[in-house]
C-alpha positions, 0 to 999 in steps of 0.5 A: 631291605631299605637302604638304611637296613643294608649301609648299617650292615655292611658298617658291621661287617666292616667293623667287625673285619677292622677287629679281626685284623688288630686281632691277628696283630697282636703278638701271642705271650708266652705263658709265664714262667714259674716264679724262682722260687717253685722252681727251686723248691722242685729240685730242693732236698731237705733231710734229716740227718743223725744228728738230727740237723736239718739238712736242705740241697738246693738239687740232688747232689750230682758231687759227692766225698765220702771221708773221716773214720769207718768210711768203708761201712758208709761206702759199702751202704752207698754203693748198694744204689746202684746209680750213685756211684758215678757222683762219688767223685773221691773217697777216703780208704775203704778198706779194711787191713788189705781187703777193698770191697768197693774198688772189686765193684767199681770198674771207674774206682781209678779215677776217683779221689783217694784220700788219706787217713788224716785228710783235712778241709782245705783237701777235701774242699779242693775236689769241690765236693756239693755233698759229705756224707761222714760219720757223726763222731767226726763232727766236730773234728772234721765237719765242722770245718767243711760246713765253714767252708760253705760245703753241705755235709750229711751225718750219719751213725749206722751202729744199730739195726735202728739206726741202719734203718733211718740212714738209708733212708735218708740216703734213699732221698738223698740220691733220689732213691727212696724204693731202693732202700725202702727195699735194703730195710725190709730186705734186713727187717725180714731177715730178722724177724726170720731169726727171731721168730725161730728163737724166741721160745728157745734157751738163750745160750750164755755167749761171750763176743771178744775182741782180739787185739794185738795191734799194740804188740801184747793181746787184749781182749775186750768185750763192746758196749751194751748199745753197739751192734755186737752185743745186738746180735748177740741177742738178735741170733738168741743169746744172752751177752754174758760181758753185760755189767761189765761194758754198759757203754762208752767203747771196747772195755779190755777184760782179764782171762779170770773175768774170762774164765768167771763169766763161764760162758755156753759158747765165746766167739772171738773178733779179729778185724786185722788177722785172721780168726781162724788163727787166733782160735787155734793159737788159743787152743794150744793154750793151755791157760784157754784149754782150762775154759769148759766152752774150749773144752766142749769146742765151743771157741769160735772163730767168727767168719767174714769174708773181706771185712768180718762180719762182727761189726757194722758194716751192711755184712752184719747180716750175715754176722747176725745169720751165723750165729743164729746157726751157731747158737741154736743149729735145732732151729736152723737144721738147714742153714746154709751160709754160702747161700745166705752168702749169694742172697746177701750179694745179689740183693744188696750189690746185683753180683751173681753166683759166679761173682761170689765165688771168684770173689767172695768165696776165696777170701772166707775167714773164721768159721764159716762151714 
C-alpha cells in the first residue's frame, strides 16, 4: 500500500473516532410526554343521564354524595357495585320506616356523613363531592343549586324496567364497572323473560293493586299511574290492571270503596309502606264493608310482601315483587315457586350475600304474604 493510501486510512480512522466520542457526549432526550389533552381524555368520563344531558367528569369520581327524595332506591342500586361503597362520602336517609339496608351491609356506614332529608346545596357542597347523584325529579329544586356551585350532578330515574337498564348502564360507566352493570341487567331481564314466557298464553286475571295510606290520620286507598312500576309489575306478571282507565298518569290517585267494588277484581293486592301489610289486610278482612267484595269472599285479598322494604316499588327488589305476583296470579304456571330460594338468589346475585346472612338478617324482616 502506498504512503498516500496509508495516510488516507489513518485520517478516516481518526475522524471516525472523533465522531464516536462526540455522539457519546450528546445527552439522550427522554420520550416526549403526551399533550395534556391526551392525558385528560384517557381518564375522562362522559355519560348521558336520565334527563338526556351529557355530563363530563375529568376523572373517575372518588367523593360521591347521594341525596334527594327516593334516595334509598338509588343507594340500593349503587351498592350492587361492590367496589363503589368506599367512594361514597355522604348520603341522605336510606331507610324506609325503621329499616336501613345500607347500614346493614356497609361496615363503614357510620363513618359516612348522613344528610338530613331537606339538606340544601351548601350542606352537600361542604362534603367536597366530585359527583352528586339524585333522582331526576329533584333536578330543579336541588340539582340546579348544586350545579351552580360547580359540582357535577348525574340524574337517574329507576322508575320503570327500561329506565333501570339505562340507569344501571350509566352507573357502570361512572364507576368503570360496565361489565358488572351488564351482569345486573342480564339477571333482571332473564327473570322477566322467564315470567313473560310462562304466562304468555294464560288468561289474565283482573287485578287491583291498592296503596293503603293512613299517615294523615285518615285511611285512603290509591291506585298508581299506568306508567309506574306497580302497574308494569302487574302486566309482566300476567294480570290485567282494572284501574287502567282511572289513572293515566301523574301520581297516586285516591279511590273510594264504591269504585273498588265496581271494579270487581279477581285479586286485590294491598301495598303498605309504613305498616306491616299483613296487619292491614287482617283489618280489612274483618271489615263488613270489605267482606262484601268477591275477592275477599274468595280469599284473594293479599298483603303485598317485602323484607326491609316492600317489593312493590321501584327499588331493586321489584324483581322479587313481580316474581311473587306472577306466582299468585298464575299458580299453575309456577307450581314450584320457592320465594325463599328466590330471595337467596337475589341477595347473592346483587350483593354477594350468602344464605346464612339472608337467614339471619333478611328472613326475620319478611312481611306480607310470603309463603
